[in-house]
Residue frames relative to the residue before (quaternion, step in Angstrom):
aa qw qx qy qz dx dy dz
M 1.0000 0.0000 0.0000 0.0000 0.00 0.00 0.00
T 0.2420 -0.7730 0.5603 0.1730 3.51 -1.02 0.74
A 0.0187 -0.7889 0.6142 0.0065 3.59 -1.13 0.60
G 0.8337 0.0453 -0.0691 0.5461 3.57 -0.82 0.99
G 0.6880 -0.4731 0.2940 0.4652 3.63 1.10 0.62
H 0.6334 0.5027 -0.3350 0.4836 3.60 1.23 0.09
D 0.4093 -0.6770 0.5526 0.2623 3.56 -1.13 0.80
L 0.1354 -0.8976 0.4139 0.0686 3.54 0.45 1.23
T 0.8314 0.3032 -0.1297 0.4472 3.57 0.79 -1.03
S 0.6539 0.5621 -0.3178 0.3944 3.53 1.14 -0.12
Q 0.6973 0.3577 -0.2464 0.5702 3.60 1.33 0.10
V 0.4103 -0.6259 0.5853 0.3120 3.49 -1.46 0.12
W 0.2927 -0.7411 0.5868 0.1438 3.56 -0.77 1.18
D 0.5189 -0.6151 0.4950 0.3277 3.43 -1.25 0.51
V 0.7878 -0.0174 0.0536 0.6134 3.48 1.05 -0.94
V 0.1191 -0.7394 0.6603 0.0561 3.50 -1.11 0.90
V 0.1560 -0.7689 0.6162 0.0694 3.57 -0.82 1.09
I 0.2344 -0.7706 0.5826 0.1091 3.56 -0.68 1.14
G 0.7686 0.3089 -0.2407 0.5059 3.65 -0.49 1.11
G 0.1268 -0.8274 0.5464 0.0287 3.55 -0.65 1.10
G 0.3871 0.6971 -0.5009 0.3365 3.50 1.11 0.77
Q 0.8148 -0.2656 0.1514 0.4925 3.56 -1.25 -0.36
A 0.6629 0.5321 -0.3044 0.4298 3.57 0.98 -0.81
G 0.6838 0.4833 -0.2610 0.4803 3.50 1.05 -0.89
L 0.6290 0.5171 -0.3338 0.4749 3.56 1.07 -0.69
A 0.6598 0.5043 -0.3265 0.4513 3.62 0.91 -0.89
T 0.6352 0.4830 -0.3421 0.4961 3.56 1.02 -0.77
G 0.6305 0.5452 -0.3401 0.4354 3.66 0.88 -0.72
F 0.6259 0.5584 -0.3405 0.4247 3.56 1.08 -0.78
Y 0.7203 0.3899 -0.2684 0.5070 3.60 0.93 -0.64
L 0.6023 0.5323 -0.3885 0.4505 3.64 1.06 -0.52
R 0.6137 0.5825 -0.3684 0.3851 3.69 0.89 -0.72
R 0.7223 0.3968 -0.2579 0.5044 3.64 1.16 -0.39
S 0.5365 0.6805 -0.3686 0.3366 3.55 1.34 -0.02
G 0.4057 -0.6890 0.4864 0.3523 3.55 1.17 -0.61
L 0.5578 0.5879 -0.4148 0.4138 3.66 1.18 0.12
R 0.5085 -0.6361 0.5079 0.2810 3.52 -1.23 0.69
F 0.1902 0.8212 -0.5205 0.1359 3.59 -0.34 1.03
V 0.1104 -0.7627 0.6334 0.0696 3.56 -1.33 0.40
I 0.2831 -0.7376 0.5929 0.1555 3.44 -1.27 0.59
L 0.1453 -0.7985 0.5801 0.0694 3.61 -0.58 1.09
D 0.0036 0.8079 -0.5871 0.0502 3.57 -0.78 1.07
E 0.3585 -0.7699 0.4767 0.2268 3.48 -0.78 0.98
Q 0.5539 0.6003 -0.4276 0.3872 3.54 1.17 -0.17
S 0.4956 -0.6905 0.4413 0.2877 3.63 -1.12 0.52
A 0.7573 0.2136 -0.1101 0.6072 3.60 1.40 -0.13
P 0.6264 -0.5539 0.3947 0.3809 3.55 -1.20 0.46
G 0.5800 0.6149 -0.4264 0.3220 3.63 -1.17 0.38
G 0.3360 -0.7870 0.4698 0.2167 3.55 1.33 -0.13
A 0.8272 -0.2086 0.1614 0.4962 3.57 -1.10 -0.69
W 0.5183 0.6653 -0.4064 0.3513 3.57 1.23 -0.36
Q 0.5838 0.6012 -0.3609 0.4093 3.53 1.22 -0.56
R 0.7177 0.4463 -0.2558 0.4693 3.58 1.16 -0.60
A 0.5054 0.6506 -0.4296 0.3697 3.61 1.29 -0.08
W 0.5891 -0.5888 0.4039 0.3782 3.58 -1.15 0.43
P 0.6858 -0.5718 0.2772 0.3547 3.58 -1.04 0.77
S 0.7426 0.4142 -0.2157 0.4801 3.63 1.02 -0.75
L 0.3963 0.7157 -0.5013 0.2818 3.64 1.19 0.02
R 0.1161 -0.7592 0.6384 0.0507 3.54 -1.16 0.82
L 0.5407 -0.6061 0.4944 0.3095 3.41 -1.36 0.70
F 0.5112 -0.6730 0.4479 0.2917 3.54 -1.23 0.35
S 0.7375 0.3175 -0.2225 0.5529 3.66 1.26 0.16
P 0.5866 -0.5432 0.4395 0.4095 3.58 -1.15 0.32
A 0.7252 -0.4905 0.2604 0.4072 3.53 -1.27 0.46
Q 0.6642 0.5031 -0.3331 0.4413 3.66 0.84 -0.90
W 0.7285 0.3867 -0.2576 0.5035 3.61 1.14 -0.48
S 0.6291 0.4570 -0.3211 0.5406 3.60 1.32 0.42
S 0.4559 0.7230 -0.3931 0.3388 3.66 1.04 0.67
L 0.3729 -0.6980 0.5560 0.2541 3.47 -1.20 0.52
P 0.7070 -0.4702 0.2830 0.4459 3.64 -1.14 0.38
G 0.7899 0.3691 -0.2449 0.4240 3.55 -1.16 0.64
W 0.8246 0.0437 0.0446 0.5623 3.68 0.84 -0.74
L 0.3762 -0.7255 0.5425 0.1946 3.55 -0.75 1.21
M 0.5099 -0.6085 0.5134 0.3259 3.58 -1.11 0.63
P 0.4509 -0.6925 0.4741 0.3039 3.61 -0.70 0.99
R 0.3432 -0.7339 0.5492 0.2051 3.56 -1.09 0.81
D 0.5346 -0.6069 0.4989 0.3114 3.45 -1.21 0.75
R 0.3576 -0.7766 0.4730 0.2128 3.66 -0.44 1.15
D 0.6531 0.5266 -0.2945 0.4576 3.54 1.24 -0.54
A 0.6642 0.4727 -0.2878 0.5026 3.57 1.39 -0.29
G 0.6110 -0.5273 0.4312 0.4034 3.57 -1.32 0.24
A 0.7127 -0.4578 0.3420 0.4068 3.52 -1.42 0.33
D 0.7577 0.3840 -0.1849 0.4942 3.54 1.04 -0.83
E 0.3399 0.7558 -0.4948 0.2616 3.58 1.19 0.45
Y 0.3923 -0.7466 0.5023 0.1906 3.57 -0.97 0.90
P 0.4462 -0.7338 0.4189 0.2950 3.66 -0.45 0.92
T 0.4442 -0.6772 0.5137 0.2831 3.60 -1.07 0.52
R 0.6955 -0.4153 0.3781 0.4481 3.53 -1.42 0.00
D 0.7260 0.4597 -0.2840 0.4253 3.52 0.71 -1.00
Q 0.5998 0.5283 -0.3544 0.4854 3.65 1.13 -0.50
T 0.6609 0.4888 -0.3282 0.4653 3.56 0.93 -0.81
I 0.6224 0.5276 -0.3437 0.4649 3.66 0.93 -0.73
A 0.6569 0.5041 -0.3003 0.4734 3.57 0.87 -0.93
Y 0.6483 0.5385 -0.3164 0.4354 3.54 0.98 -0.77
L 0.6842 0.4786 -0.2596 0.4852 3.50 0.96 -1.05
A 0.6302 0.5262 -0.3481 0.4525 3.63 0.98 -0.63
E 0.6844 0.4736 -0.2813 0.4777 3.56 1.00 -0.87
Y 0.6004 0.5773 -0.3461 0.4318 3.51 1.11 -0.61
E 0.6363 0.5396 -0.2850 0.4719 3.41 1.05 -0.94
R 0.6820 0.4734 -0.2637 0.4911 3.57 0.99 -0.97
R 0.6401 0.5726 -0.3196 0.4004 3.60 0.90 -0.96
Y 0.7920 0.2877 -0.1340 0.5216 3.54 0.97 -0.91
A 0.4139 -0.7642 0.4188 0.2633 3.54 1.33 0.41
L 0.2026 0.8110 -0.5304 0.1410 3.57 0.95 0.82
P 0.4784 -0.7319 0.4324 0.2203 3.45 -1.05 0.99
V 0.1176 0.8227 -0.5416 0.1263 3.50 0.56 1.26
I 0.1690 -0.7820 0.5956 0.0721 3.60 -0.90 0.93
Q 0.0734 0.8063 -0.5768 0.1086 3.56 -0.59 1.13
P 0.6563 -0.3410 -0.6711 -0.0521 1.45 -1.87 1.65
V 0.0213 0.7489 -0.6617 0.0287 3.50 -1.17 0.87
R 0.1970 -0.7891 0.5772 0.0732 3.45 -0.71 1.20
V 0.2583 -0.7402 0.6031 0.1474 3.53 -0.95 0.86
E 0.2372 -0.8177 0.5145 0.1017 3.47 -0.50 1.31
A 0.8100 -0.0286 0.1130 0.5748 3.56 0.94 -0.89
I 0.1521 -0.7419 0.6383 0.1376 3.65 -1.25 0.45
R 0.0461 -0.7765 0.6282 -0.0149 3.52 -0.96 0.95
R 0.5311 -0.6186 0.4853 0.3159 3.51 -1.26 0.74
A 0.0476 0.7649 -0.6418 0.0284 3.56 -1.14 0.77
G 0.7941 -0.1439 0.0257 0.5900 3.54 -0.06 1.36
E 0.7976 -0.2531 0.1856 0.5151 3.55 -0.74 -0.95
G 0.7083 0.4095 -0.2364 0.5241 3.56 1.30 -0.04
F 0.5354 -0.6066 0.4870 0.3290 3.58 -1.17 -0.71
V 0.1789 -0.6721 0.6897 0.2015 3.45 -1.51 0.14
L 0.1934 -0.7598 0.6160 0.0767 3.54 -0.88 1.08
E 0.2837 -0.7230 0.6129 0.1453 3.45 -1.04 1.09
T 0.0388 0.8345 -0.5400 0.1022 3.58 -0.39 1.21
S 0.6363 -0.5265 0.4101 0.3869 3.58 -1.27 0.29
A 0.6879 0.4287 -0.2957 0.5055 3.60 1.24 -0.14
G 0.6954 -0.3834 0.2886 0.5349 3.63 1.30 -0.01
A 0.6775 -0.4649 0.3951 0.4108 3.49 -1.52 -0.05
V 0.1259 -0.7826 0.6096 -0.0034 3.51 -0.94 1.06
Q 0.1729 -0.7990 0.5671 0.1001 3.58 -0.70 1.06
A 0.0274 -0.8014 0.5956 -0.0466 3.50 -1.04 0.91
R 0.4338 -0.6689 0.5461 0.2575 3.56 -1.15 0.70
A 0.7774 -0.0075 -0.0006 0.6290 3.59 1.17 -0.63
V 0.1467 -0.7849 0.5954 0.0894 3.53 -1.21 0.55
V 0.1847 -0.7311 0.6508 0.0884 3.48 -1.29 0.77
S 0.1778 -0.7706 0.6053 0.0905 3.48 -0.64 1.18
A 0.0900 0.7964 -0.5880 0.1091 3.55 -0.73 1.16
T 0.2011 0.8333 -0.4751 0.1984 3.48 1.02 0.99
G 0.3865 -0.7454 0.4743 0.2647 3.70 1.19 -0.22
T 0.6346 -0.5579 0.4309 0.3168 3.54 -1.24 -0.51
W 0.5812 0.6731 -0.3889 0.2406 3.56 0.98 -0.93
A 0.6646 0.5095 -0.3124 0.4485 3.63 1.07 -0.62
S 0.7387 0.3733 -0.2343 0.5100 3.60 1.26 0.00
P 0.0131 0.8503 -0.5260 -0.0128 3.62 0.46 0.99
V 0.5668 -0.5766 0.4601 0.3669 3.59 -1.05 0.56
A 0.4456 -0.7248 0.4687 0.2375 3.47 -0.87 1.05
V 0.4723 -0.6484 0.5024 0.3226 3.64 -1.11 0.64
D 0.0302 0.7880 -0.6125 0.0551 3.51 -0.83 0.99
V 0.3029 0.7394 -0.5287 0.2865 3.58 0.14 1.37
P 0.5023 -0.6638 0.4202 0.3612 3.70 -0.61 0.83
G 0.7917 0.3040 -0.2715 0.4550 3.50 -1.21 0.77
R 0.3326 0.7875 -0.4738 0.2116 3.63 1.22 0.01
G 0.7099 0.4900 -0.2737 0.4255 3.50 0.93 -0.90
T 0.6704 0.5084 -0.3057 0.4457 3.54 1.20 -0.40
Y 0.5600 0.6279 -0.3836 0.3807 3.64 1.22 -0.41
R 0.2622 -0.7982 0.5277 0.1252 3.54 -0.80 1.03
G 0.5570 0.6121 -0.3935 0.4002 3.53 1.28 -0.11
R 0.6383 -0.5479 0.3797 0.3851 3.58 -1.25 -0.19
V 0.0859 -0.7779 0.6224 0.0027 3.61 -0.84 1.04
L 0.1709 0.7768 -0.5972 0.1037 3.57 -0.90 0.99
H 0.5032 -0.6285 0.5255 0.2750 3.48 -1.42 0.40
S 0.6042 -0.5483 0.3978 0.4196 3.59 -1.04 0.47
A 0.5410 0.6089 -0.4146 0.4058 3.60 1.14 -0.44
D 0.7601 0.3294 -0.1773 0.5313 3.65 1.06 -0.60
Y 0.4127 0.7064 -0.4936 0.2951 3.66 1.17 0.21
P 0.3055 -0.8246 0.4595 0.1246 3.59 -0.54 1.20
G 0.6383 -0.4819 0.3301 0.5014 3.50 1.30 -0.29
R 0.7598 -0.4739 0.2580 0.3627 3.55 -1.34 0.36
D 0.6290 0.6107 -0.3506 0.3294 3.58 0.95 -0.73
A 0.6246 0.5511 -0.3344 0.4408 3.55 1.24 -0.63
F 0.7645 0.3889 -0.1767 0.4827 3.65 1.18 -0.31
I 0.3417 0.7606 -0.5055 0.2219 3.59 1.24 0.23
G 0.8315 0.1595 -0.1736 0.5031 3.62 -0.95 1.04
Q 0.5833 0.6043 -0.3756 0.3918 3.60 1.13 -0.02
R 0.4160 -0.6446 0.5707 0.2929 3.63 -1.34 0.31
V 0.0255 0.8139 -0.5675 0.1220 3.52 -0.45 1.35
V 0.1923 -0.7174 0.6598 0.1143 3.50 -1.35 0.79
V 0.1423 -0.7636 0.6280 0.0475 3.50 -0.95 1.01
V 0.1698 -0.8138 0.5546 0.0361 3.47 -0.66 1.31
G 0.6686 0.5176 -0.3817 0.3734 3.56 -0.94 0.87
G 0.2797 -0.8284 0.4741 0.1037 3.58 -0.64 1.10
G 0.5629 0.6061 -0.4057 0.3890 3.61 1.19 0.52
N 0.8068 -0.3055 0.2076 0.4612 3.50 -1.22 -0.42
S 0.6399 0.5278 -0.3129 0.4626 3.56 1.05 -0.75
G 0.6500 0.5171 -0.2956 0.4719 3.55 0.90 -1.03
A 0.6871 0.4881 -0.2839 0.4572 3.62 0.88 -0.97
Q 0.6880 0.4631 -0.3193 0.4585 3.63 0.87 -0.80
I 0.6493 0.5105 -0.3384 0.4509 3.60 0.99 -0.78
A 0.6837 0.4813 -0.3086 0.4536 3.59 0.87 -0.94
A 0.6318 0.5255 -0.3359 0.4602 3.64 1.07 -0.66
E 0.6532 0.5144 -0.3240 0.4514 3.57 0.99 -0.74
L 0.7240 0.4511 -0.2468 0.4597 3.58 0.91 -1.05
A 0.5126 0.6559 -0.4271 0.3532 3.64 1.17 -0.30
D 0.6558 0.5202 -0.3172 0.4458 3.58 1.13 -0.56
C 0.8198 0.3054 -0.1195 0.4695 3.61 1.09 -0.48
A 0.7731 0.2814 -0.1100 0.5577 3.54 1.27 -0.44
D 0.4823 -0.5960 0.5300 0.3623 3.60 -1.29 0.08
V 0.0307 0.8637 -0.4981 0.0715 3.54 0.00 1.33
T 0.1276 -0.7257 0.6699 0.0910 3.56 -1.21 0.74
W 0.2111 -0.7482 0.6161 0.1265 3.62 -0.81 0.95
A 0.0840 -0.8149 0.5734 -0.0069 3.58 -0.57 1.18
T 0.0153 0.7987 -0.5979 0.0662 3.61 -0.80 0.99
R 0.5168 -0.6466 0.4783 0.2935 3.50 -1.15 0.65
E 0.7637 0.1266 -0.0743 0.6286 3.59 1.22 -0.59
L 0.6348 -0.5423 0.4002 0.3777 3.51 -1.17 0.56
P 0.3535 -0.7546 0.4964 0.2433 3.67 -0.49 0.97
T 0.1951 -0.7789 0.5865 0.1056 3.56 -1.17 0.69
F 0.2842 -0.7707 0.5575 0.1198 3.57 -0.90 0.97
L 0.4426 -0.6623 0.5449 0.2618 3.43 -1.15 0.85
P 0.5789 -0.5524 0.4365 0.4112 3.70 -1.12 0.57
E 0.6788 -0.5305 0.3599 0.3583 3.51 -1.18 0.55
Y 0.6877 0.4827 -0.2846 0.4616 3.53 1.07 -0.73
V 0.6736 0.4988 -0.2865 0.4641 3.62 1.22 -0.22
D 0.1544 0.7809 -0.5983 0.0914 3.64 -0.79 0.88
G 0.8290 -0.1993 0.1410 0.5032 3.61 -1.19 -0.50
R 0.5615 0.6262 -0.3772 0.3878 3.57 1.11 -0.57
Y 0.6734 0.4959 -0.2567 0.4845 3.51 0.92 -1.11
L 0.6636 0.5015 -0.3119 0.4591 3.56 0.89 -1.02
F 0.6664 0.4960 -0.3309 0.4476 3.65 0.96 -0.71
E 0.6173 0.5350 -0.3382 0.4673 3.60 1.14 -0.73
Q 0.6209 0.5339 -0.3511 0.4540 3.56 1.02 -0.72
A 0.6834 0.4837 -0.2790 0.4703 3.56 0.93 -0.93
T 0.6296 0.5079 -0.3543 0.4692 3.63 1.02 -0.63
A 0.6293 0.5328 -0.3396 0.4525 3.62 0.96 -0.77
R 0.6488 0.5133 -0.3001 0.4748 3.55 1.00 -0.76
Y 0.6402 0.5460 -0.2979 0.4509 3.48 1.05 -0.98
K 0.6819 0.4986 -0.2803 0.4559 3.59 0.90 -1.03
A 0.6240 0.5728 -0.3134 0.4292 3.57 1.05 -0.78
I 0.6797 0.4657 -0.2705 0.4979 3.49 0.95 -1.01
Q 0.6358 0.5363 -0.3285 0.4474 3.64 0.96 -0.79
E 0.7162 0.4176 -0.2357 0.5070 3.51 1.15 -0.73
G 0.5322 -0.6519 0.4021 0.3608 3.58 1.14 0.03
R 0.5199 0.6155 -0.4243 0.4133 3.54 1.19 0.43
T 0.5006 -0.6065 0.5296 0.3178 3.64 -1.24 0.48
P 0.3749 -0.7532 0.4933 0.2207 3.59 -0.56 1.13
D 0.5303 -0.5992 0.4876 0.3493 3.48 -1.20 0.54
P 0.5067 -0.6331 0.4442 0.3810 3.68 -0.90 0.56
P 0.5831 -0.6047 0.3958 0.3710 3.56 -0.95 0.78
R 0.3826 -0.7087 0.5556 0.2065 3.49 -1.08 0.82
S 0.1741 -0.8148 0.5446 0.0960 3.62 -0.37 1.16
L 0.1061 -0.7912 0.6015 0.0304 3.53 -0.75 1.11
G 0.7500 -0.2303 0.2096 0.5836 3.57 1.30 -0.22
D 0.4261 -0.7194 0.4852 0.2557 3.54 -1.28 0.11
I 0.7670 0.3895 -0.2083 0.4653 3.60 0.97 -0.70
V 0.3781 -0.7428 0.5177 0.1930 3.48 -0.76 1.13
M 0.3648 -0.7592 0.4903 0.2242 3.63 -0.87 0.90
V 0.0278 -0.7737 0.6313 -0.0459 3.51 0.31 1.35
P 0.7417 -0.4901 0.2399 0.3900 3.60 -1.18 0.50
P 0.6704 0.4911 -0.3240 0.4520 3.58 0.87 -0.85
V 0.6533 0.4786 -0.3243 0.4888 3.61 0.98 -0.71
R 0.6245 0.5131 -0.3580 0.4675 3.65 0.85 -0.79
A 0.6925 0.4651 -0.3101 0.4560 3.65 0.82 -0.93
A 0.6663 0.4836 -0.3558 0.4422 3.69 0.86 -0.64
L 0.6391 0.5070 -0.3586 0.4537 3.60 1.09 -0.63
A 0.6366 0.5426 -0.3270 0.4398 3.56 1.07 -0.73
R 0.6908 0.4436 -0.2975 0.4873 3.56 1.10 -0.62
G 0.4567 -0.7086 0.4277 0.3262 3.63 1.25 -0.20
V 0.5216 0.6415 -0.4086 0.3865 3.57 1.24 0.58
L 0.6949 0.4198 -0.2916 0.5058 3.63 1.24 0.16
H 0.2751 0.7190 -0.5781 0.2703 3.50 -0.14 1.35
A 0.3674 -0.7776 0.4786 0.1770 3.53 -0.91 0.89
E 0.2156 -0.7430 0.6236 0.1120 3.62 -1.25 0.70
P 0.6044 -0.5682 0.3981 0.3916 3.56 -1.15 0.67
M 0.5892 -0.5960 0.3957 0.3755 3.58 -1.08 0.82
F 0.5056 -0.6415 0.4889 0.3063 3.47 -1.24 0.79
T 0.5360 -0.6962 0.3951 0.2682 3.56 -1.18 0.62
R 0.7951 -0.0820 0.0371 0.5997 3.55 1.17 -0.56
F 0.5239 -0.5652 0.5237 0.3632 3.52 -1.44 -0.02
T 0.1440 -0.7132 0.6617 0.1812 3.49 -1.32 0.38
A 0.7656 -0.3846 0.2560 0.4477 3.55 -1.20 -0.03
D 0.8113 0.2041 -0.0774 0.5424 3.48 1.04 -0.92
G 0.8205 0.0960 -0.0434 0.5619 3.59 1.15 0.13
V 0.5646 -0.5479 0.4794 0.3888 3.50 -1.11 -0.97
E 0.3391 -0.6899 0.6073 0.2004 3.47 -1.43 0.39
W 0.3038 -0.7740 0.5314 0.1617 3.66 -0.72 1.02
P 0.7046 -0.5026 0.2855 0.4116 3.60 -1.15 0.37
D 0.6499 0.5055 -0.3088 0.4761 3.61 1.28 -0.53
G 0.5956 -0.5988 0.3422 0.4117 3.57 1.21 0.04
R 0.4921 0.6740 -0.4117 0.3662 3.55 1.34 0.03
A 0.2068 -0.7552 0.6065 0.1383 3.61 -0.77 0.94
E 0.0473 -0.7880 0.6130 -0.0329 3.47 -1.13 0.94
A 0.4084 -0.7053 0.5403 0.2095 3.56 -0.96 1.12
V 0.0289 0.7827 -0.6202 0.0435 3.54 -0.90 0.99
D 0.4699 -0.6943 0.4707 0.2749 3.58 -1.15 0.61
A 0.8281 0.0106 0.0513 0.5582 3.50 1.13 -0.80
V 0.1383 -0.7812 0.5993 0.1069 3.59 -1.06 0.57
I 0.1379 -0.7956 0.5884 0.0430 3.64 -0.64 1.12
F 0.1775 -0.7834 0.5899 0.0824 3.58 -0.71 1.08
A 0.0520 -0.7551 0.6534 -0.0119 3.54 -0.77 1.20
I 0.2413 0.8350 -0.4363 0.2329 3.52 0.71 1.25
G 0.6854 -0.5500 0.2639 0.3976 3.51 1.26 0.45
F 0.3955 -0.7108 0.5497 0.1903 3.49 -1.43 0.08
R 0.3084 -0.6546 0.6467 0.2412 3.55 -1.44 0.20
P 0.6254 -0.5061 0.4300 0.4097 3.57 -1.38 0.35
A 0.3809 -0.7101 0.5543 0.2083 3.50 -1.06 0.98
L 0.1890 0.8255 -0.4880 0.2112 3.56 0.30 1.29
R 0.2799 0.7880 -0.5175 0.1815 3.66 1.14 0.37
H 0.6341 0.5706 -0.3291 0.4051 3.58 1.10 -0.68
L 0.6433 0.5048 -0.3287 0.4726 3.62 1.34 -0.20
A 0.3492 0.7905 -0.4627 0.1979 3.60 1.24 -0.16
P 0.6960 0.4927 -0.3231 0.4105 3.63 0.73 -0.89
L 0.6062 0.5649 -0.3195 0.4597 3.61 1.31 -0.36
G 0.3436 -0.7834 0.4631 0.2320 3.55 1.23 -0.28
L 0.4557 0.7342 -0.4060 0.2975 3.56 1.14 0.57
V 0.6254 0.6035 -0.2851 0.4041 3.57 1.24 -0.71
D 0.2158 -0.8159 0.5167 0.1444 3.63 -0.50 1.06
A 0.7669 -0.3899 0.2267 0.4566 3.60 -1.27 -0.01
R 0.6654 0.4918 -0.3054 0.4713 3.62 1.12 -0.55
G 0.5124 -0.6568 0.4139 0.3671 3.54 1.32 -0.07
R 0.5660 0.5772 -0.3854 0.4449 3.50 1.22 0.60
V 0.3169 -0.7221 0.5735 0.2219 3.53 -1.28 0.02
A 0.4524 -0.6702 0.4930 0.3211 3.63 -0.91 0.77
M 0.2567 -0.7865 0.5506 0.1114 3.50 -0.93 1.01
A 0.5900 -0.5941 0.4050 0.3674 3.50 -1.17 0.57
S 0.7658 0.2012 -0.1435 0.5937 3.70 1.06 -0.49
D 0.3394 -0.7150 0.5696 0.2218 3.50 -1.15 0.80
G 0.5957 0.5952 -0.3577 0.4036 3.56 1.22 0.17
G 0.7162 -0.4458 0.2482 0.4762 3.56 0.99 0.72
G 0.3964 0.7188 -0.4971 0.2812 3.66 1.14 0.36
T 0.4352 -0.7280 0.4868 0.2088 3.49 -1.30 0.49
R 0.6008 0.5541 -0.3979 0.4169 3.65 1.09 -0.08
V 0.5027 -0.6715 0.4630 0.2863 3.48 -1.09 0.87
A 0.6124 -0.6223 0.3618 0.3267 3.58 -1.11 0.67
D 0.6538 0.5680 -0.3316 0.3741 3.69 0.96 -0.48
A 0.4810 -0.7041 0.4216 0.3084 3.62 1.20 0.53
I 0.5105 0.5611 -0.5133 0.4014 3.54 0.79 0.92
P 0.5991 -0.6157 0.3782 0.3449 3.62 -1.15 0.59
L 0.4286 0.6835 -0.4764 0.3495 3.57 0.59 1.18
W 0.0539 -0.7972 0.6012 -0.0127 3.59 -0.77 1.05
L 0.2209 -0.7511 0.6100 0.1221 3.52 -1.18 0.72
V 0.0512 -0.8266 0.5595 -0.0328 3.63 -0.67 1.05
G 0.8583 0.2364 -0.1570 0.4277 3.54 -0.96 0.87
Y 0.5363 0.6611 -0.4123 0.3244 3.56 1.09 0.43
G 0.7285 -0.3286 0.2238 0.5579 3.57 1.28 -0.03
D 0.7633 -0.3979 0.2425 0.4475 3.57 -1.27 -0.07
W 0.6143 0.5477 -0.3927 0.4104 3.65 1.06 -0.46
T 0.7415 0.2930 -0.2273 0.5592 3.60 1.28 -0.12
G 0.7884 -0.2245 0.0729 0.5681 3.51 1.10 0.76
F 0.5112 -0.6824 0.4358 0.2881 3.57 -0.65 1.14
A 0.8500 0.0379 -0.0877 0.5180 3.50 -0.92 1.22
S 0.3558 0.7902 -0.4454 0.2251 3.64 1.19 0.34
A 0.6258 0.5134 -0.3349 0.4823 3.58 1.32 -0.27
T 0.6378 0.4941 -0.3550 0.4724 3.61 1.23 0.25
L 0.6454 -0.5285 0.3763 0.4031 3.54 -1.24 0.46
I 0.7369 0.3987 -0.2603 0.4799 3.60 0.77 -0.97
G 0.6934 0.5010 -0.3026 0.4203 3.64 0.92 -0.49
V 0.6337 0.5838 -0.3593 0.3584 3.54 0.95 -0.63
G 0.5420 0.6308 -0.4108 0.3736 3.67 1.13 -0.50
R 0.6479 0.5142 -0.3496 0.4399 3.58 0.97 -0.83
S 0.6660 0.4723 -0.3331 0.4715 3.65 0.90 -0.84
A 0.6392 0.5361 -0.3423 0.4323 3.64 0.91 -0.80
R 0.6463 0.5248 -0.3218 0.4510 3.63 0.92 -0.87
A 0.6871 0.4741 -0.2852 0.4709 3.60 0.88 -0.99
T 0.6049 0.5487 -0.3478 0.4605 3.56 1.04 -0.72
V 0.7043 0.4413 -0.3066 0.4639 3.62 0.65 -0.97
E 0.6124 0.5309 -0.3918 0.4354 3.64 0.95 -0.65
E 0.6533 0.5261 -0.3093 0.4481 3.62 0.98 -0.76
I 0.6367 0.5389 -0.3008 0.4623 3.45 1.05 -0.96
I 0.6492 0.5371 -0.3079 0.4420 3.60 0.88 -0.89
Q 0.6691 0.5136 -0.2781 0.4595 3.47 0.99 -1.03
L 0.6854 0.5091 -0.2853 0.4354 3.48 0.88 -0.95
L 0.7021 0.4615 -0.2662 0.4724 3.60 0.86 -1.07
N 0.6534 0.5052 -0.3388 0.4506 3.57 0.98 -0.70
S 0.6205 0.5271 -0.3532 0.4609 3.63 1.09 -0.70
R 0.6550 0.5226 -0.3032 0.4538 3.59 1.05 -0.80
S 0.7123 0.4695 -0.2607 0.4519 3.54 1.09 -0.74
A 0.5255 0.6528 -0.4020 0.3689 3.62 1.35 -0.41
């Protein structure tokens, strides 16, 4: 069967990459110079990966030059300052052009339902048919697997409940009473945006902490790099220095300056028309938005029996390596520090992608010798 101009199901691919977002594209960047036959399968209908599903006003945590994949810096908005944080749409445009610029073989939309062992390689059950591969890189990220809401009374509440993964932007909540749950960057950005148009309460389980204005994703990447180098050199890395959790992107900084962004302790339960707070006070609310994070999107690995109760996979190396522990030709790229330091970031994933492709080349060449 052909898909996207590629003869997908009638040959054995050296490498199949699952996911066409930032991790898949970074892996493709290095694979294109390897001489291996590879393809990238992406369930999205257009370039941009999970960024397509983010809310319109979302901003990155680092300036453009610190938010780039290997080989090509993200273009900077000439009308913005040097430290301006790129928007969602700028990020999608960058990823789409990156895919085109390097002629990466992304096939869309193809959904990978399951992966099964087949000799020394795999058979992937996909929406386009069975695909054979000598090696597989899973780069599906986390956006498709939001953490489930688990609060007493959820079934009785008649209002709107949604996860930040489905937050459509401010216009859907103008004039409403809204509770935003979550003390991280997403919760802060959404609460800051809605503060201009709705009656918003920001609820967190712990008091949120803000990074100093001079600290953003650049500093966080440098921390991860220092830990990576220490482990590579056989040294014990210094514990990460915590300065806070929330990056002071412009909307958050502006909301704090106006005094409209402050957190309340998490409510204890839902009621039929709202929530009940720790002091016993009941409040009617129209919507509750949970910005409580994501789990690795690894459902396609279920037949391999590798995913543990935390939703993770044991890795061959505890030093940020990407190959799974079971000595099979499967690598995980872009899921966070457990699969490569800073690998869930645009600038950090390139390092994991390069190391992954080097390992794949070595393994496949040794099998062909």
